[in-house]
N, C-alpha and C positions, 0 to 999 in steps of 0.2 A: 503493499501500500504507499502511495508516494503522498507525503505530508508535509505541510508549511505551517508556520506561525503568521497570523496577518492581523490586521485592524480593519473592521467593517465601515461602511461608510452611511451616513444618514442619506434617507430618501431625497433630500434636496439636493445635498451635492451628486447625488447620482444622476437627477434630471438635468444640473448644470453641464455634468460631463457628456451626457446624451446630445444636448445642445451642441456642445463643441464638435462631437463626433459628426454630427448633421452638416456642420459648417465645412469641413474638410473634405477634401478630394481623396476619401479612402475607401476600400472596400470591405476588406476583412475586420469588422467591427467586432471588440469584446461587446457581448451581451451586457447588460448594465446588471444583471444579478452576480455577474463574475467580478464586478469592480471592487479593489480591497488595496490595502497597502500591504505589501509583504515585509515581514519582519526579519523572518529566518526560514530559508528553504531548508527541510531537513531530507528529502530525498526519501528513499525506500526506508520503512520502518518496520521492524521487529516488535513483536508484542511486549517483550522487555522494557525495550527502550520506551515505548509509549506508556508503560506503567511507570517508570521511573520520572518521565517526563510531566505526566499528570500530577503525580506525588509533588514534585516540586513547583509546578504552576498554580497547584490549588493551594498553596501558602504564600502565593504572592501579596505583598504588602507594598503597594504604592500608592501615589497620588493621582490623581487623574489630572489630566493637561488639554490646552487647546491645541489645534492644529488647523492649518487651511493650505487649500493648494493654489498654486499660483504658477500660471505661465504654461507652456506646453513644450515638450522637447523630442527630440530623436535618439535613440541609440543606434549607432553605426553610422560611421563617417561618412565614406565614400559610397556605401551599400546600406542605408537605413534598413532596419529591420523591427523597430519597435517604436511607436508612437505613444507619448505617455503625457499625462499630467503631473507635474512637478509638486512634491509636498515640501513644503516649509520646513526646513532641517532644525527643529526648535531643539534645545540641549535636551529636553526631558524625553523626545523621540529616540534621538540617538543613543541616549544611556540605556533606555528599555531594550533597543535592538542589541546592543553591547551586552547587556545583562541575559537577555534570553538566548544568545550565543552561546555565552557560558554556561547555562543551563543545560542547552542542547548537548553541548560536548560532553558535559559531566553524565548525561544521559546515554553517552555512546553514539550520537550523531557527529557527523563530520560537515558542519556548516561552511557553506563558500567563504573562501578567504579573502574575495575582491572586497574594495571597499564599498559600504554601503549607501546606497543613492536611492533615497525615498521617493518612490513615483505609483502611479495607478497607471496600466496599461490600458490604452483606448483601443489600439488596434495592433495587430502583426502584419507586417509590411512584407511582402514577397515579390522579387524582380519580376518585372513584367506586369506587374497589377496596380502600379501605381507612378506617377511621374515626380520622381524627387525635386526636381528645382520647382515646380507647380505647389508640391505640398510645403516645401520650405518657406515660399513665399506666403501661403496661406497661414502657416504658424506663425511668422513673423507679424502678420497683421492682427493676433490676437495676443498680442504682449500685454493686454489689459485684463486677461482672463485672470479671475481671482475668486475664490469661493469665500463664503463668511467663515468665520472660526465656528468649529464644531469641538466638543467636549470627546475626549478620549477616556474610557475608564474600565474597557475591559478588553482582552484580546481573543482571537479564537484559533483553534488547530482545525486545520482544514485537510480535506482529503482532494486530491486530483484525479480525475480521470480522463487519461488521454483518449480522445476518439479523433475520428478522421475529419470531423468538421470543427475541430477544436477542443479545448478542456473544457470539463464540467466540474465544478467546485461543490463540495458538501462540507457543511460545518460539523465535525464531530463532537466538539465541546467548546464552552465560552467560558474565560477565566476571568471574573472580575478582579480588579485591581486590588479590592481592600476586602478584609473579612465582613465589613458593613455590608457591601454588594452581594457578597456570596449569602449571607443572611436574608437578603432581600429575593434572592435568587430561589430559595427554598421554599 
Protein backbone atom coordinates (compact mmCIF):
# COMPACT_ATOMS: atom_id res chain seq x y z
CA UNK A 1 0.00 0.00 0.00
CA UNK A 2 1.45 3.40 -1.06
CA UNK A 3 0.91 6.05 1.61
CA UNK A 4 1.74 9.66 2.42
CA UNK A 5 1.06 12.28 5.08
CA UNK A 6 -0.74 15.41 3.94
CA UNK A 7 -2.91 18.38 4.84
CA UNK A 8 -6.45 18.62 3.53
CA UNK A 9 -7.79 21.85 2.03
CA UNK A 10 -11.03 23.70 2.81
CA UNK A 11 -13.75 23.74 0.17
CA UNK A 12 -13.30 27.48 -0.49
CA UNK A 13 -9.62 26.92 -1.35
CA UNK A 14 -10.49 23.96 -3.58
CA UNK A 15 -12.97 26.17 -5.45
CA UNK A 16 -10.31 28.81 -6.04
CA UNK A 17 -7.95 26.16 -7.39
CA UNK A 18 -10.60 24.81 -9.77
CA UNK A 19 -11.04 28.34 -11.13
CA UNK A 20 -7.28 28.60 -11.72
CA UNK A 21 -7.34 25.26 -13.57
CA UNK A 22 -10.18 26.56 -15.77
CA UNK A 23 -8.24 29.71 -16.65
CA UNK A 24 -5.09 27.86 -17.74
CA UNK A 25 -4.43 26.00 -21.02
CA UNK A 26 -4.07 22.51 -19.49
CA UNK A 27 -5.66 19.14 -20.17
CA UNK A 28 -4.80 16.59 -17.46
CA UNK A 29 -6.24 18.40 -14.46
CA UNK A 30 -6.10 16.95 -10.98
CA UNK A 31 -9.67 16.49 -9.71
CA UNK A 32 -10.54 18.79 -6.78
CA UNK A 33 -11.09 15.86 -4.41
CA UNK A 34 -7.37 15.02 -4.86
CA UNK A 35 -6.08 18.49 -3.88
CA UNK A 36 -3.84 18.31 -0.80
CA UNK A 37 -0.50 19.50 0.56
CA UNK A 38 1.87 16.55 0.84
CA UNK A 39 4.02 16.68 3.95
CA UNK A 40 5.92 13.39 3.67
CA UNK A 41 5.67 10.75 0.94
CA UNK A 42 6.19 7.41 2.67
CA UNK A 43 5.94 4.99 -0.26
CA UNK A 44 5.10 1.33 0.18
CA UNK A 45 4.11 0.56 3.76
CA UNK A 46 4.18 -2.60 5.82
CA UNK A 47 1.66 -3.17 8.62
CA UNK A 48 4.28 -2.82 11.38
CA UNK A 49 5.44 0.52 9.96
CA UNK A 50 1.86 1.80 9.87
CA UNK A 51 1.28 0.69 13.47
CA UNK A 52 4.44 2.52 14.63
CA UNK A 53 3.45 5.60 12.64
CA UNK A 54 -0.11 5.56 13.97
CA UNK A 55 1.12 5.29 17.55
CA UNK A 56 3.42 8.31 17.16
CA UNK A 57 0.90 10.46 15.27
CA UNK A 58 -1.84 9.68 17.78
CA UNK A 59 0.26 11.40 20.45
CA UNK A 60 0.99 14.61 18.52
CA UNK A 61 0.78 17.82 20.53
CA UNK A 62 1.11 20.78 18.19
CA UNK A 63 -0.42 24.22 17.94
CA UNK A 64 -2.66 24.86 14.94
CA UNK A 65 -1.46 27.47 12.45
CA UNK A 66 -2.59 29.37 9.38
CA UNK A 67 -1.59 28.80 5.76
CA UNK A 68 -2.42 30.36 2.43
CA UNK A 69 -1.61 29.61 -1.19
CA UNK A 70 0.11 32.26 -3.26
CA UNK A 71 1.11 32.08 -6.91
CA UNK A 72 1.42 29.27 -9.41
CA UNK A 73 4.50 27.46 -10.63
CA UNK A 74 5.93 24.68 -12.75
CA UNK A 75 8.30 21.86 -11.88
CA UNK A 76 10.63 20.86 -14.68
CA UNK A 77 12.61 23.63 -16.31
CA UNK A 78 12.96 22.82 -20.02
CA UNK A 79 10.17 20.23 -19.95
CA UNK A 80 7.56 21.09 -17.35
CA UNK A 81 5.81 18.08 -15.82
CA UNK A 82 3.82 19.58 -12.91
CA UNK A 83 1.65 22.69 -12.57
CA UNK A 84 1.01 23.68 -8.98
CA UNK A 85 -0.15 26.35 -6.57
CA UNK A 86 2.56 27.42 -4.16
CA UNK A 87 2.00 27.14 -0.42
CA UNK A 88 3.43 29.99 1.60
CA UNK A 89 6.21 28.17 3.54
CA UNK A 90 5.49 29.49 7.05
CA UNK A 91 7.91 28.32 9.79
CA UNK A 92 5.20 26.19 11.44
CA UNK A 93 4.63 24.23 8.23
CA UNK A 94 8.32 23.66 7.66
CA UNK A 95 8.80 22.53 11.28
CA UNK A 96 5.81 20.17 10.98
CA UNK A 97 7.20 18.61 7.82
CA UNK A 98 10.60 18.10 9.43
CA UNK A 99 9.03 16.60 12.57
CA UNK A 100 6.92 14.20 10.50
CA UNK A 101 9.91 13.12 8.41
CA UNK A 102 11.68 12.21 11.67
CA UNK A 103 8.65 10.28 12.94
CA UNK A 104 8.48 8.44 9.59
CA UNK A 105 12.16 7.48 9.75
CA UNK A 106 11.73 6.12 13.30
CA UNK A 107 8.76 4.05 12.05
CA UNK A 108 10.98 2.45 9.41
CA UNK A 109 10.15 4.59 6.36
CA UNK A 110 12.73 6.28 4.13
CA UNK A 111 11.26 9.72 3.29
CA UNK A 112 12.59 11.53 0.23
CA UNK A 113 15.80 13.42 0.94
CA UNK A 114 15.14 16.33 -1.43
CA UNK A 115 14.34 19.78 -0.07
CA UNK A 116 10.69 20.19 0.89
CA UNK A 117 8.76 22.52 -1.41
CA UNK A 118 5.11 22.81 -0.28
CA UNK A 119 2.59 22.94 -3.11
CA UNK A 120 -0.79 21.72 -4.37
CA UNK A 121 -0.61 19.93 -7.72
CA UNK A 122 -3.16 21.26 -10.21
CA UNK A 123 -2.11 19.27 -13.30
CA UNK A 124 0.37 16.71 -14.50
CA UNK A 125 1.86 17.79 -17.80
CA UNK A 126 2.80 15.41 -20.60
CA UNK A 127 4.86 16.41 -23.65
CA UNK A 128 2.67 17.14 -26.65
CA UNK A 129 -0.43 17.79 -24.53
CA UNK A 130 0.31 21.44 -23.75
CA UNK A 131 2.19 24.42 -25.12
CA UNK A 132 4.82 25.32 -22.53
CA UNK A 133 5.44 28.94 -23.64
CA UNK A 134 1.67 29.57 -23.72
CA UNK A 135 1.29 28.04 -20.25
CA UNK A 136 4.21 30.09 -18.88
CA UNK A 137 2.57 33.30 -20.14
CA UNK A 138 -0.76 32.30 -18.58
CA UNK A 139 0.95 31.58 -15.25
CA UNK A 140 2.76 34.92 -15.38
CA UNK A 141 -0.64 36.61 -15.73
CA UNK A 142 -1.85 34.96 -12.49
CA UNK A 143 0.75 36.57 -10.24
CA UNK A 144 -2.00 37.93 -8.02
CA UNK A 145 -3.43 34.51 -7.17
CA UNK A 146 -3.70 34.22 -3.40
CA UNK A 147 -6.15 32.41 -1.17
CA UNK A 148 -7.48 33.58 2.14
CA UNK A 149 -5.63 32.14 5.12
CA UNK A 150 -7.02 28.88 6.46
CA UNK A 151 -6.44 27.12 9.76
CA UNK A 152 -4.50 23.85 9.89
CA UNK A 153 -5.22 21.72 12.96
CA UNK A 154 -4.87 18.13 11.74
CA UNK A 155 -3.06 16.01 9.18
CA UNK A 156 -4.09 12.90 7.33
CA UNK A 157 -2.58 9.57 6.39
CA UNK A 158 -3.54 8.94 2.77
CA UNK A 159 -3.40 5.88 0.54
CA UNK A 160 -2.61 6.33 -3.14
CA UNK A 161 -4.15 4.06 -5.78
CA UNK A 162 -2.34 4.36 -9.10
CA UNK A 163 -4.73 4.01 -12.03
CA UNK A 164 -4.42 4.51 -15.78
CA UNK A 165 -6.45 7.74 -15.59
CA UNK A 166 -4.42 9.13 -12.65
CA UNK A 167 -4.06 8.52 -8.95
CA UNK A 168 -6.95 8.27 -6.52
CA UNK A 169 -6.41 9.14 -2.86
CA UNK A 170 -8.25 7.78 0.16
CA UNK A 171 -7.79 9.10 3.67
CA UNK A 172 -6.98 6.25 6.04
CA UNK A 173 -6.82 8.28 9.26
CA UNK A 174 -6.94 11.86 10.50
CA UNK A 175 -4.63 13.04 13.27
CA UNK A 176 -5.64 16.18 15.19
CA UNK A 177 -2.67 18.23 16.37
CA UNK A 178 -3.72 18.18 20.01
CA UNK A 179 -5.38 15.97 22.58
CA UNK A 180 -8.26 18.49 22.70
CA UNK A 181 -8.89 17.83 19.00
CA UNK A 182 -8.74 14.09 19.56
CA UNK A 183 -11.29 14.39 22.39
CA UNK A 184 -13.68 16.19 20.04
CA UNK A 185 -13.15 13.50 17.39
CA UNK A 186 -14.31 10.66 19.67
